[in-house]
Structure formats: C-alpha cells, structure tokens
DRENDO-1510 file (C-alpha; in Angstrom, 1 decimal, always signed):
<recs>
REC; n; res; u; v; w
REC; 1; MET; +0.0; +0.0; +0.0 .
REC; 2; ASN; +1.2; +3.5; -0.8 .
REC; 3; ASP; +1.6; +5.6; +2.3 .
REC; 4; ARG; +2.8; +8.7; +0.5 .
REC; 5; ASN; +1.1; +12.0; +0.7 .
REC; 6; PRO; -1.3; +12.2; -2.3 .
REC; 7; LEU; +0.0; +15.7; -3.0 .
REC; 8; THR; +3.5; +14.3; -3.6 .
REC; 9; ASN; +2.1; +11.8; -6.1 .
REC; 10; ILE; +0.2; +14.5; -7.9 .
REC; 11; ILE; +3.2; +16.8; -8.2 .
REC; 12; GLU; +5.4; +13.9; -9.2 .
REC; 13; CYS; +3.0; +13.1; -12.1 .
REC; 14; LEU; +2.9; +16.8; -13.2 .
REC; 15; ILE; +6.7; +17.0; -13.2 .
REC; 16; PHE; +7.0; +13.7; -15.0 .
REC; 17; VAL; +4.9; +14.8; -18.0 .
REC; 18; SER; +6.1; +18.4; -18.2 .
REC; 19; LYS; +8.6; +19.2; -21.0 .
REC; 20; THR; +10.2; +22.0; -19.0 .
REC; 21; PRO; +11.1; +22.4; -15.3 .
REC; 22; LEU; +7.9; +23.3; -13.3 .
REC; 23; THR; +8.1; +26.2; -10.9 .
REC; 24; ILE; +6.4; +26.2; -7.6 .
REC; 25; GLN; +4.3; +29.1; -8.9 .
REC; 26; GLU; +3.1; +27.0; -11.9 .
REC; 27; ILE; +2.3; +24.1; -9.7 .
REC; 28; SER; +0.4; +26.2; -7.2 .
REC; 29; GLU; -1.6; +27.9; -10.0 .
REC; 30; PHE; -2.7; +24.5; -11.2 .
REC; 31; LEU; -3.3; +23.0; -7.8 .
REC; 32; LYS; -5.4; +25.8; -6.4 .
REC; 33; ASP; -6.6; +23.7; -3.4 .
REC; 34; PHE; -3.1; +23.6; -1.9 .
REC; 35; GLU; -1.0; +26.3; -0.2 .
REC; 36; LYS; +2.4; +27.1; -1.7 .
REC; 37; GLU; +4.0; +26.0; +1.6 .
REC; 38; GLU; +2.4; +22.5; +1.2 .
REC; 39; ILE; +3.7; +22.3; -2.4 .
REC; 40; THR; +7.2; +23.4; -1.3 .
REC; 41; ASP; +7.2; +20.8; +1.5 .
REC; 42; ALA; +6.0; +18.1; -0.9 .
REC; 43; LEU; +8.7; +19.0; -3.4 .
REC; 44; GLY; +11.4; +18.8; -0.7 .
REC; 45; GLU; +10.0; +15.4; +0.3 .
REC; 46; LEU; +10.1; +14.2; -3.4 .
REC; 47; GLU; +13.7; +15.5; -3.9 .
REC; 48; GLU; +14.8; +13.5; -0.8 .
REC; 49; GLN; +12.9; +10.4; -1.8 .
REC; 50; TRP; +14.3; +10.3; -5.4 .
REC; 51; ASP; +17.8; +11.1; -4.2 .
REC; 52; GLY; +17.7; +8.4; -1.5 .
REC; 53; MET; +16.5; +5.7; -3.9 .
REC; 54; GLY; +19.8; +5.6; -5.7 .
REC; 55; ARG; +18.0; +5.4; -9.0 .
REC; 56; SER; +19.5; +6.4; -12.4 .
REC; 57; PHE; +17.6; +9.7; -12.3 .
REC; 58; ILE; +16.8; +12.3; -9.7 .
REC; 59; LEU; +14.4; +15.2; -9.1 .
REC; 60; SER; +16.4; +18.4; -9.6 .
REC; 61; ASN; +15.7; +22.0; -8.8 .
REC; 62; ILE; +16.9; +23.5; -12.0 .
REC; 63; ALA; +16.3; +26.7; -13.9 .
REC; 64; GLY; +13.9; +27.9; -11.2 .
REC; 65; GLY; +11.8; +24.8; -11.4 .
REC; 66; TYR; +11.7; +21.0; -10.9 .
REC; 67; GLN; +12.5; +18.4; -13.4 .
REC; 68; PHE; +13.5; +14.7; -13.5 .
REC; 69; ARG; +17.0; +14.4; -14.8 .
REC; 70; THR; +19.4; +11.5; -15.4 .
REC; 71; ARG; +22.2; +11.3; -13.0 .
REC; 72; PRO; +25.3; +12.7; -14.7 .
REC; 73; GLU; +27.3; +9.5; -14.3 .
REC; 74; PHE; +24.8; +7.7; -16.6 .
REC; 75; SER; +24.6; +10.3; -19.4 .
REC; 76; GLU; +27.3; +8.6; -21.6 .
REC; 77; TYR; +25.2; +5.4; -21.7 .
REC; 78; ILE; +22.2; +7.3; -23.0 .
REC; 79; VAL; +24.2; +9.0; -25.6 .
REC; 80; GLU; +25.7; +5.7; -26.7 .
REC; 81; PHE; +22.4; +3.9; -26.7 .
REC; 82; ASN; +20.5; +6.6; -28.6 .
REC; 83; LYS; +22.8; +8.1; -31.3 .
REC; 84; GLU; +20.1; +10.8; -32.0 .
REC; 85; ILE; +20.9; +12.4; -28.7 .
REC; 86; LYS; +24.1; +14.2; -29.3 .
REC; 87; LYS; +26.2; +16.1; -26.8 .
REC; 88; PHE; +26.1; +19.7; -27.8 .
REC; 89; ARG; +29.4; +21.3; -28.5 .
REC; 90; LEU; +30.2; +25.0; -28.3 .
REC; 91; SER; +33.3; +26.5; -29.7 .
REC; 92; LYS; +35.8; +28.2; -27.3 .
REC; 93; ALA; +34.6; +31.6; -28.7 .
REC; 94; ALA; +31.0; +30.8; -28.1 .
REC; 95; LEU; +31.7; +29.6; -24.6 .
REC; 96; GLU; +33.6; +32.8; -23.9 .
REC; 97; VAL; +30.7; +34.9; -25.2 .
REC; 98; LEU; +28.2; +32.8; -23.2 .
REC; 99; ALA; +30.3; +33.2; -20.0 .
REC; 100; ILE; +30.5; +37.0; -20.5 .
REC; 101; VAL; +26.7; +37.2; -21.0 .
REC; 102; ALA; +26.1; +35.0; -18.0 .
REC; 103; TYR; +28.3; +37.1; -15.7 .
REC; 104; LYS; +27.7; +40.6; -17.0 .
REC; 105; GLN; +24.0; +40.4; -18.1 .
REC; 106; PRO; +22.3; +42.4; -19.4 .
REC; 107; VAL; +25.1; +43.2; -21.8 .
REC; 108; THR; +25.4; +44.5; -25.4 .
REC; 109; LYS; +27.4; +42.8; -28.1 .
REC; 110; ILE; +29.7; +45.8; -28.2 .
REC; 111; GLU; +30.4; +45.3; -24.4 .
REC; 112; VAL; +31.1; +41.6; -25.0 .
REC; 113; GLU; +33.5; +42.5; -27.9 .
REC; 114; LYS; +35.3; +45.0; -25.7 .
REC; 115; ILE; +36.0; +42.2; -23.1 .
REC; 116; ARG; +37.0; +39.6; -25.7 .
REC; 117; GLY; +38.8; +42.0; -28.0 .
REC; 118; VAL; +37.4; +40.5; -31.2 .
REC; 119; ASP; +34.1; +40.5; -33.1 .
REC; 120; CYS; +31.6; +38.1; -31.7 .
REC; 121; SER; +28.7; +38.4; -34.2 .
REC; 122; SER; +28.7; +34.7; -35.2 .
REC; 123; SER; +28.9; +33.5; -31.6 .
REC; 124; VAL; +26.0; +35.7; -30.6 .
REC; 125; SER; +23.9; +34.5; -33.5 .
REC; 126; MET; +24.6; +30.9; -32.8 .
REC; 127; LEU; +23.8; +31.3; -29.1 .
REC; 128; LEU; +20.6; +33.1; -30.0 .
REC; 129; GLU; +19.7; +30.3; -32.4 .
REC; 130; ARG; +20.4; +27.6; -29.8 .
REC; 131; ARG; +18.3; +29.6; -27.3 .
REC; 132; PHE; +21.1; +29.9; -24.7 .
REC; 133; ILE; +20.8; +33.7; -24.8 .
REC; 134; GLU; +18.0; +36.0; -25.7 .
REC; 135; ILE; +17.4; +39.7; -26.4 .
REC; 136; SER; +16.2; +41.3; -23.2 .
REC; 137; GLY; +15.7; +44.9; -24.4 .
REC; 138; ARG; +17.7; +47.8; -25.7 .
REC; 139; LYS; +20.3; +49.9; -23.9 .
REC; 140; ASP; +19.3; +53.6; -23.6 .
REC; 141; VAL; +22.4; +54.9; -25.4 .
REC; 142; PRO; +22.8; +56.3; -29.0 .
REC; 143; GLY; +22.0; +53.5; -31.5 .
REC; 144; LYS; +19.9; +51.6; -28.8 .
REC; 145; PRO; +21.9; +48.3; -29.1 .
REC; 146; PHE; +20.2; +45.1; -28.0 .
REC; 147; LEU; +20.8; +43.8; -24.5 .
REC; 148; TYR; +21.4; +40.1; -24.1 .
REC; 149; ARG; +20.8; +37.7; -21.2 .
REC; 150; THR; +20.9; +34.0; -20.6 .
REC; 151; THR; +17.8; +31.9; -20.8 .
REC; 152; ASP; +16.3; +29.1; -18.7 .
REC; 153; LEU; +17.5; +26.7; -21.3 .
REC; 154; PHE; +21.1; +27.9; -20.5 .
REC; 155; LEU; +20.4; +27.1; -16.8 .
REC; 156; GLU; +18.9; +23.7; -17.7 .
REC; 157; THR; +21.7; +22.7; -20.0 .
REC; 158; PHE; +24.4; +23.6; -17.5 .
REC; 159; GLY; +22.5; +22.2; -14.5 .
REC; 160; LEU; +22.1; +25.5; -12.7 .
REC; 161; ARG; +19.2; +26.4; -10.4 .
REC; 162; ASN; +19.8; +30.1; -11.0 .
REC; 163; LEU; +22.7; +32.5; -11.9 .
REC; 164; LYS; +23.9; +32.5; -8.3 .
REC; 165; ASP; +25.0; +28.9; -8.9 .
REC; 166; LEU; +27.7; +30.1; -11.4 .
REC; 167; PRO; +31.2; +29.6; -10.0 .
REC; 168; THR; +32.9; +32.6; -8.6 .
REC; 169; VAL; +36.2; +33.9; -10.0 .
REC; 170; LYS; +37.9; +32.4; -6.9 .
REC; 171; GLU; +36.3; +29.0; -7.7 .
REC; 172; ILE; +37.3; +29.1; -11.3 .
REC; 173; GLU; +40.9; +29.9; -10.4 .
REC; 174; LYS; +40.9; +26.9; -8.0 .
REC; 175; ILE; +39.6; +24.6; -10.7 .
REC; 176; LYS; +42.3; +25.9; -13.1 .
REC; 177; GLU; +44.9; +25.4; -10.4 .
REC; 178; ASP; +43.7; +21.9; -9.7 .
REC; 179; MET; +43.9; +21.1; -13.4 .
REC; 180; GLY; +47.5; +22.5; -13.7 .
REC; 181; GLU; +46.5; +25.4; -15.9 .
REC; 182; PRO; +48.0; +28.8; -15.6 .
REC; 183; GLY; +45.8; +31.4; -14.0 .
</recs>
C-alpha cells in the first residue's frame, strides 16, 4: 500500500509529464486547493525520496523549477544507446561569449566584444539560435543596441538552479589550479 502524501504523487506526475522544469508558482496555479507551503514541502520530500532511492535519475531543482534528470554519471550510456541524442558542442569563442553574457547580463554585443577584444557576431547569432541567450531589451544609449541575457535553457543545460550557482572567480581559479592550468 502506498503511504505517500497524495500531493507528492500529484506533483510527481505533473513534473514527469512536463517538457520543461515546473516552478512552484506554476504548480500552485494549477493545484489551487493547496497552499504554496504545502507544495514546497512536498517538493522537498520528493527530492529527498528520489535522491535516496539511488536510481538512475533524480528530481532536480533546475532553472527555477523542478524536473526529473538523469544522474550525470549515466549520461554517456544514454548518448551511446541513442545516437540521435548528441552532446552539444560549443566553440571556445561561443563559450567565452556565453560566459561573459552570464556574468555581465544584461550586456550588449559591443560590451562583449570589448571584453573579448574581437568580433563576436557569429557566436552571438549561434547562441541566440540555440536559445542559450535572448534579447532582453535595448540599452538607452545612441543606437539603442540590443541587450542580451541567458535563458532558462542555459540554466537547464548547465545544471544550474539560477545564476547564483555560477562559479565565482575564486572557484574558477581553484579549478584551473587543480587542473594544472596557468591562472
């Protein structure tokens, strides 16, 4: 017999069928008979249950919402099994542009180019096309250039709950040091 809270079962089903991470707000708008606090508690309970089961997937708080995700240690098997799923690859230039946008957003292309020291038009176009960045408005300066910011897809793809999960400069330096790279 299932002794679980019916709310956790309902939320689990909703997350399972959702194509994108579900936020607490979206869940509470759908489940009007439950308080946000009850939903938050049920989500915490679900996270603990799925993590504690040691299964190949977990419930993750990602991109501001909740989604079932394969544990990273099993991703290579999925890729090998299903050749249609391909690991995305970004050029070094695109990664640099994406990092600048992530840390400096909202930012214009000209500001990114000043930091990088080279033209970044093709990287910006590709990142827009892949939906890792989006136009968030226009800067109030002559010419009114577009402002860019990262998207929820960026957060999902890189396994981040929000932008606060980005590593700090100190953490990046430590990683580089541990890998034997110059700072």
